[in-house]
C-alpha positions in Angstrom: 14.1 2.6 -7.0 13.7 5.4 -4.6 16.6 7.9 -4.3 19.0 7.4 -1.2 19.4 10.2 1.2 22.7 11.2 -0.2 21.3 11.7 -3.7 18.5 13.9 -2.8 18.6 17.1 -4.8 21.5 15.6 -6.9 19.5 13.5 -9.1 15.9 13.9 -10.4 13.7 11.7 -8.9 10.9 9.4 -10.4 7.6 10.9 -9.8 5.1 8.8 -8.4 1.9 9.1 -10.5 -1.1 11.0 -9.1 -3.4 7.9 -9.6 -1.2 5.5 -7.7 -2.2 7.2 -4.3 -5.1 8.1 -2.4 -3.5 9.8 0.6 -0.6 12.3 1.2 2.6 9.9 1.2 4.1 12.1 4.2 1.2 12.9 6.6 -1.4 10.2 5.3 -4.2 12.5 5.0 -6.6 11.4 2.3 -6.7 13.6 -0.8 -10.3 14.9 -1.8 -11.3 17.0 -4.6 -11.7 20.3 -2.6 -9.2 20.6 0.0 -6.1 18.7 -0.8 -4.6 19.1 -4.1 -1.8 16.7 -5.0 1.8 18.3 -5.2 5.2 16.6 -5.8 8.2 16.9 -3.8 10.9 17.9 -6.3 13.6 15.9 -4.5 12.0 12.5 -3.8 9.3 12.4 -6.4 6.6 11.5 -3.7 3.0 12.8 -3.9 2.3 15.2 -1.0 -0.5 17.5 0.2 -0.1 21.3 0.2 1.0 21.3 4.0 3.7 18.8 3.4 5.2 20.4 0.4 5.3 24.0 1.9 9.3 23.7 2.1 11.9 24.9 -0.3 15.4 23.9 -0.8 18.3 24.4 -3.4 18.2 21.3 -5.7 21.7 20.5 -7.4 20.0 18.8 -10.5 18.1 21.8 -11.1 21.0 24.4 -11.2 20.7 25.1 -7.5 17.5 26.8 -7.9 14.8 26.9 -5.0 12.3 24.1 -5.4 9.3 22.9 -3.6 10.2 19.9 -1.3 8.5 17.9 1.5 9.6 18.3 5.2 11.7 15.1 5.2 13.8 15.9 2.1 14.1 19.4 3.4 15.5 18.3 6.6 17.9 15.9 4.8 19.0 18.5 2.4 19.9 21.1 4.8 21.7 18.5 7.0 19.3 18.1 9.9 18.4 14.7 11.0 15.1 14.4 12.9 15.5 11.3 15.0 12.0 11.7 16.4 10.5 11.5 12.7 11.6 7.9 12.8 9.3 6.8 15.6 8.3 3.2 15.6 5.8 2.9 12.9 2.4 1.4 13.8 1.2 -1.6 12.1 -0.9 0.0 9.7 2.0 2.2 8.9 3.9 -0.1 6.8 4.3 1.3 3.3 2.6 -0.6 0.7 5.5 -0.7 -1.8 7.5 -2.0 1.1 5.3 -4.9 1.8 4.3 -5.6 -2.0 7.8 -5.7 -2.9 8.4 -8.5 -0.5 5.1 -10.3 -0.5 3.6 -13.8 -1.0 0.9 -12.5 -3.3 -0.3 -8.9 -4.1 -2.9 -7.5 -6.4 -6.0 -5.4 -6.7 -9.4 -7.3 -5.5 -12.7 -5.9 -5.1 -13.6 -5.9 -1.4 -17.1 -5.7 0.4 -17.9 -5.4 4.1 -21.4 -6.1 5.4 -23.7 -4.1 3.2 -21.4 -1.2 1.9 -20.8 -1.1 -1.8 -17.8 -3.1 -3.5 -14.7 -1.1 -3.5 -11.1 -1.7 -5.2 -8.4 -2.5 -2.7 -4.8 -3.2 -3.1 -4.5 -6.4 -1.2 -0.9 -7.8 0.1 -0.1 -10.8 2.0 3.6 -9.8 3.2 6.1 -12.5 3.6 7.1 -11.7 7.1 3.6 -11.9 8.2 2.2 -14.5 5.8 -1.0 -15.0 7.9 -2.1 -11.4 7.7 -3.9 -9.6 4.8 -3.2 -6.0 4.3 -5.6 -3.8 2.5 -4.4 -0.5 0.9 -6.3 2.2 -1.3 -3.6 2.1 -3.9 0.0 0.4 -4.6 2.0 3.5 -3.3 0.0 4.4 -0.3 1.8 4.6 2.9 -0.5 3.4 5.2 -3.1 0.4 5.3 -6.7 0.9 5.4 -7.1 -2.3 7.3 -5.5 -5.6 8.2 -7.1 -9.2 8.5 -5.5 -11.7 10.6 -6.4 -14.7 8.5 -5.7 -17.4 11.1 -9.2 -19.2 12.0 -11.3 -17.8 9.3 -13.6 -20.0 7.3 -13.2 -19.8 3.3 -16.3 -19.9 1.2 -15.3 -19.9 -2.4 -18.7 -20.4 -4.1 -20.3 -17.3 -5.0 -24.0 -16.8 -4.9 -25.9 -15.4 -7.6 -26.0 -12.1 -6.3 -22.2 -11.9 -5.7 -19.6 -10.5 -8.3 -18.1 -13.6 -10.3 -14.8 -14.9 -9.1 -15.6 -13.9 -5.4 -14.9 -15.7 -2.3 -15.6 -14.9 1.5 -13.7 -15.2 4.7 -16.1 -15.5 7.8 -15.4 -15.9 11.5 -18.3 -15.7 13.9 -20.0 -12.4 13.0 -17.7 -10.8 10.6 -17.8 -11.3 7.0 -15.3 -10.1 4.4 -15.9 -10.7 0.7 -13.3 -10.4 -2.0 -13.7 -10.7 -5.8 -10.7 -11.1 -8.3 -10.6 -9.9 -11.8 -10.5 -13.6 -13.2 -10.6 -17.1 -11.9 -6.9 -17.6 -12.2 -6.1 -14.8 -9.7 -8.9 -16.0 -7.4 -7.2 -19.5 -7.2 -3.8 -17.8 -6.6 -5.3 -16.1 -3.7 -7.3 -19.0 -2.4 -4.2 -21.3 -2.5 -2.4 -18.9 -0.1 -5.7 -18.1 2.1 -6.2 -21.8 2.6 -2.8 -22.3 4.2 -3.1 -19.1 6.3 -6.2 -19.8 7.8 -4.7 -23.0 9.2 -1.6 -21.2 10.4 0.5 -22.4 7.4 2.7 -20.4 5.0 3.7 -21.4 1.5 7.0 -23.2 1.5 8.2 -20.9 -1.4 7.1 -18.2 -3.6 7.5 -20.3 -6.9 5.1 -23.0 -6.0 2.4 -20.4 -6.2 3.3 -19.5 -9.8 4.1 -22.9 -11.1 1.0 -24.7 -10.0 
């Protein structure tokens, strides 16, 4: 679990692995090979870009040595609370780990829009918004790439020969979203939730999804 504010700097954090994120966990800038190397905040263990790791603080767990930390931890450790930082998060700003931990269903799915190539996305339907599908680049990303309000979509679950196996489509007037699961069992789990969501219904309880 993430360290609480009071523990920052006193205990070594769990490092988020580089491959679990595609963007800086603080400013949400995408990482790319050239300009954005991944750095770890030594206080919270988050993966951040060079700009967001440009702070130093004395960390108790490391013999009070100066360590690279992110701006948020820096402010906490030096005892300054920046209430401005806590401005209302926009809809896409809900952290993936936050919604995945409290979701109706979440997993990687392949996603295709229009004629773009298939890409892997971490897909989540959160319990608080069981009619919305959130798509993230990776499970620890702090900002969704897109959201699809499922109400009113038609579900087409018979893949054509050109499609990936275990795929299904969501269509509404001109917009078509194609998804593909790794196996048929996972596809059916998603369809079970989506068939309810497009009608404005939510699964009665989480267990039903796993049992049936």
